[in-house]
C-alpha positions, -999 to +999 in steps of 0.1 A: -439+443+448-432+408+462-469+398+467-467+369+443-442+340+441-409+349+425-409+330+391-381+322+367-353+326+392-320+330+375-288+313+385-270+328+414-236+344+407-209+353+433-204+391+435-169+400+424-146+417+449-145+449+429-183+450+426-186+442+463-163+472+471-183+495+449-215+483+465-201+489+500-189+524+490-223+532+476-240+521+508-217+542+528-224+573+506-261+568+501-270+559+537-243+580+554-228+553+575-192+546+587-170+521+569-173+498+599-211+497+595-206+493+558-187+460+565-218+448+584-243+458+558-222+445+529-206+413+542-182+390+524-191+364+498-222+381+485-242+365+456-265+381+431-296+367+416-322+381+391-359+373+390-385+374+363-402+402+383-374+426+373-360+425+408-323+420+413-313+409+448-279+404+465-276+380+494-251+367+519-237+332+521-265+319+543-290+328+516-306+360+532-315+386+506-298+419+518-303+445+490-326+446+460-335+469+431-369+473+416-374+475+379-354+465+349-322+486+347-331+504+379-302+520+398-319+523+432-304+504+462-331+492+487-323+473+519-344+442+528-358+435+563-327+413+569-305+444+563-326+467+585-323+442+614-285+448+612-290+485+617-324+496+629-320+533+621-307+529+585-339+544+572-364+569+588-391+549+605-429+551+606-446+531+634-480+513+632-501+497+659-502+459+664-536+458+648-522+469+614-494+443+613-517+415+599-525+440+570-488+446+566-480+409+564-508+407+539-486+429+517-510+459+515-499+495+514-500+515+547-529+540+549-526+573+568-551+564+596-529+534+604-498+555+612-489+563+649-455+580+646-438+597+618-401+607+613-392+638+632-367+650+607-380+675+582-355+663+555-378+633+548-395+640+515-421+624+493-411+590+477-382+587+501-375+552+514-388+545+550-389+516+573-421+504+591-420+491+627-445+483+654-454+510+679-448+499+715-444+531+735-435+567+726-398+559+732-397+523+722-403+506+689-402+471+675-377+460+649-383+470+613-409+448+595-411+464+561-396+490+537-415+513+513-417+547+498-434+576+514-467+583+496-476+615+513-455+644+527-450+649+565-475+677+568-503+655+553-493+627+577-494+650+607-528+664+597-543+629+593-572+621+571-574+596+542-551+582+516-519+561+514-490+568+537-465+543+524-462+524+491-450+490+503-420+475+484-410+446+507-422+432+540-416+405+566-429+372+553-434+382+517-418+361+489-385+379+489-382+375+527-389+337+525-358+333+504-339+337+537-332+310+564-360+293+582-378+310+612-368+294+645-375+314+677-402+333+693-395+363+716-399+400+720-375+427+710-377+464+717-354+490+703-346+526+709-335+553+684-300+548+670-296+512+681-278+487+659-295+453+657-272+429+675-289+415+705-323+402+711-343+399+744-327+365+749-293+382+749-282+366+716-265+384+688-279+386+653-315+388+643-342+403+665-372+382+674-407+397+674-440+389+691-470+408+678-493+421+706-528+407+709-557+428+696-591+422+712-579+390+728-569+374+694-534+370+683-528+374+646-512+343+629-478+359+624-446+338+626-417+351+647-386+366+631-358+341+629-331+338+656-294+343+651-270+323+629-250+297+648-217+311+636-211+347+647-181+370+639-155+372+667-154+406+684-126+430+673-095+430+695-095+457+722-066+480+716-054+507+739-047+542+726-009+536+729-012+504+708-032+522+681-006+550+680+022+524+676+003+507+648-001+540+629+035+549+634+046+515+621+023+520+591+042+552+581+075+533+584+061+505+563+049+529+536+083+547+535+103+514+533+080+499+507+066+527+485+075+563+494+113+557+490+108+548+453+083+575+442+096+605+423+103+637+442+078+654+419+051+635+438+057+658+468+043+678+485+014+656+495-016+671+514-019+656+549-054+641+542-041+624+510-010+611+528-032+597+556-056+579+533-030+567+508+001+560+529-011+554+565-044+535+565-036+511+537-003+501+553-019+491+586-012+454+594-036+429+581-029+408+613-037+426+645-028+412+680-058+401+700-053+414+735-089+414+746-097+397+779-105+361+774-086+358+741-051+346+732-025+371+723-017+356+689-021+376+658-055+372+641-061+382+605-090+404+595-093+381+566-111+351+553-117+323+578-153+312+583-157+332+615-135+362+610-129+389+636-138+425+628-109+448+621-104+470+652-107+508+651-072+518+642-072+555+633-062+589+646-093+595+668-086+562+687-049+571+692-030+593+717-023+618+689-059+632+688-054+648+654-036+642+622-017+674+624-003+665+658+007+630+645+026+645+616+044+671+637+058+643+660+071+625+629+086+657+617+104+663+650+118+627+648+131+633+613+110+606+597+089+631+576+094+667+566+062+687+573+053+723+562+025+738+582+000+753+558-037+762+557-062+745+554-040+714+560-003+706+565+018+694+536+042+664+536+073+676+518+095+645+519+100+612+537+134+600+550+141+565+536+176+566+553+162+571+588+174+545+613+139+534+623+129+530+586+160+508+580+154+487+611+116+483+604+105+447+599+080+445+570+047+428+576+016+419+556-005+450+553-041+457+543-027+470+510-009+437+504-042+418+509-060+442+486-034+439+458-035+401+461-072+401+458-071+424+428-045+402+411-067+371+417-097+389+403-077+400+372-064+364+367-100+350+370-112+376+346-086+367+320-094+330+324-131+337+319-122+358+288-101+329+274-128+303+281-150+295+252-186+288+257-198+254+243-233+249+231-244+213+235-276+199+221-290+165+226-308+151+195-328+120+186-333+102+153-362+078+143-349+042+142-365+018+117-356-015+135-371-004+168-403+008+151-401+045+159-397+055+122-434+045+116-445+073+139-429+100+118-442+109+083-407+123+073-394+087+068-370+087+097-343+111+084-348+141+106-330+148+139-353+160+167-347+180+199-367+171+230-390+201+224-395+190+188-406+156+199-432+170+223-446+191+195-447+161+172-466+140+198-491+167+205-497+172+168-501+134+162-526+128+191-546+159+184-551+152+147-562+116+155-583+126+185-564+104+209-566+127+239-586+111+268-620+128+271-620+124+309-585+135+316-566+155+290-532+147+306-536+111+293-534+097+257-555+068+245-526+049+230-546+017+226-568+033+199-540+038+174-520+009+161-489+029+150-487+047+183-493+015+203-466-004+185-442+025+189-445+030+227-454-005+238-427-024+257-421-062+257-452-082+268-475-051+265-505-051+242-536-031+235-555-049+262-530-041+289-519-007+276-550+015+271-536+050+279-505+068+291-496+103+303-482+127+276-448+128+293-446+090+293-455+088+257-426+111+248-402+092+271-411+059+256-407+073+221-372+085+231-363+049+241-371+037+206-349+064+188-312+067+182-292+091+204-273+119+187-256+151+199-243+183+184-214+203+200-208+239+188-177+258+201-168+294+192-146+296+161-149+259+153-171+237+130-201+221+147-195+185+157-224+161+151-220+125+164-241+095+169-244+080+204-250+089+240-234+121+253-211+112+281-204+135+311-170+148+318-153+127+344-120+136+361-103+110+383-071+112+404-052+082+393-021+086+416-009+109+443+029+109+449+050+135+467+022+161+464+018+155+426-014+143+411-019+124+379-052+132+363-074+112+339-103+129+322-130+119+297-134+151+278-123+146+242-157+152+226-161+186+243-134+203+222-113+215+251-079+203+264-075+186+298-057+217+312-087+238+305-109+217+328-082+214+355-080+253+356-118+255+361-116+231+391-085+245+409 
């Protein structure tokens, strides 16, 4: 699919927080991974970009493409090689010998005779996504090098024979892969079933590095897989079971003090699972103490610094309670909650807002607070985008009699031209007068036409010194002899047509005093107020 260079790349666009959360949830459901693995596979600050090849890719801040879809309007979600390096067993894998890897890098489909090992699970079906890795030993494989769709069922692969085994969608060193960061290191990486890509043979975190084995004494010209990024996430704080239990208990107190005390009594009873997901997990602190060896004991956010720590595993299975039912029973005995033991799960009948521990609880910034703040920010940005009016700006040029450019045009010099119109006019003029250079069609014989020569010639240039010019230079010199105009069209307003050079918007801080800034902007011709541009920059 990515055998040819990606043409007509569209502008990259940051993925909105709500879209990022939907993408993460979809990855968790489709690929059956935990939320923690979902955070790794769908990192923060993703961007989206579309190509003319009907491929839509999402990448991380360092520029690595992570997910893509194939086909216009396609709804599939396909991991790239970069994503497979984060979790080797994300897809069922097929292994190939080292001798087939140059064929793989050449972006050819994998044939059945080139397959060494096939997935052991019988749930793998025709057209399912599979990863392709190098066969090293029966128990060890190299990192994933490609992703494709199974072209034959498992029984046919086991039986051997002829035909295609995998339709290749994306591979190491194809044009989608080369959108990532540059390749740096050489090494060897081996991986066992179920391992998450995090360390290479050199003991570094991040990307694996690969060395293709030699075949018949000749090493294929395959570049190594890149090494890790310089900036790695800090490890999650190491919390004891007692600390996790205390955090969960405080989360309940936080939920009662902030939300449960104000909800109507008709909202009860609440099933235990719903209570846990709606009033315990979201009310965990966004700032978790770092008590791991070698780290300070200050609170560290799970948030937005450039090298963020992972959020630690704070849930029932990592606490002393062992089960949600046991946790709720303890809270019931302490009078914080009222629990009714039912099947298949207990019910939370009420919450005591007047309990002494609830009243003495000190509120903190919770994960829910962070999420609500992010949602408000996204809503505000969406409203600002909706209020913003798109402006269509068009540069125009008009023939100018004093400068001599009007002689070039038959219309008498009254028409306004776009740059594309001027190129068409030049091509038409030189073609009808046979001024294209016979030896190199990129050049125009300007010295053979008096009108064209007088139009494009500069001071001290004549027919003897100016015999021919490139097409682009002819157009550029013609522009120099014409008047500058521009047209600005804003939604709901009359088009503005003015003579002169279009000036860029300039914003300057004139004075800063006591935290206040005085702004000066050149924007009047763009039909927006100064406050509009300031909002876009702040």
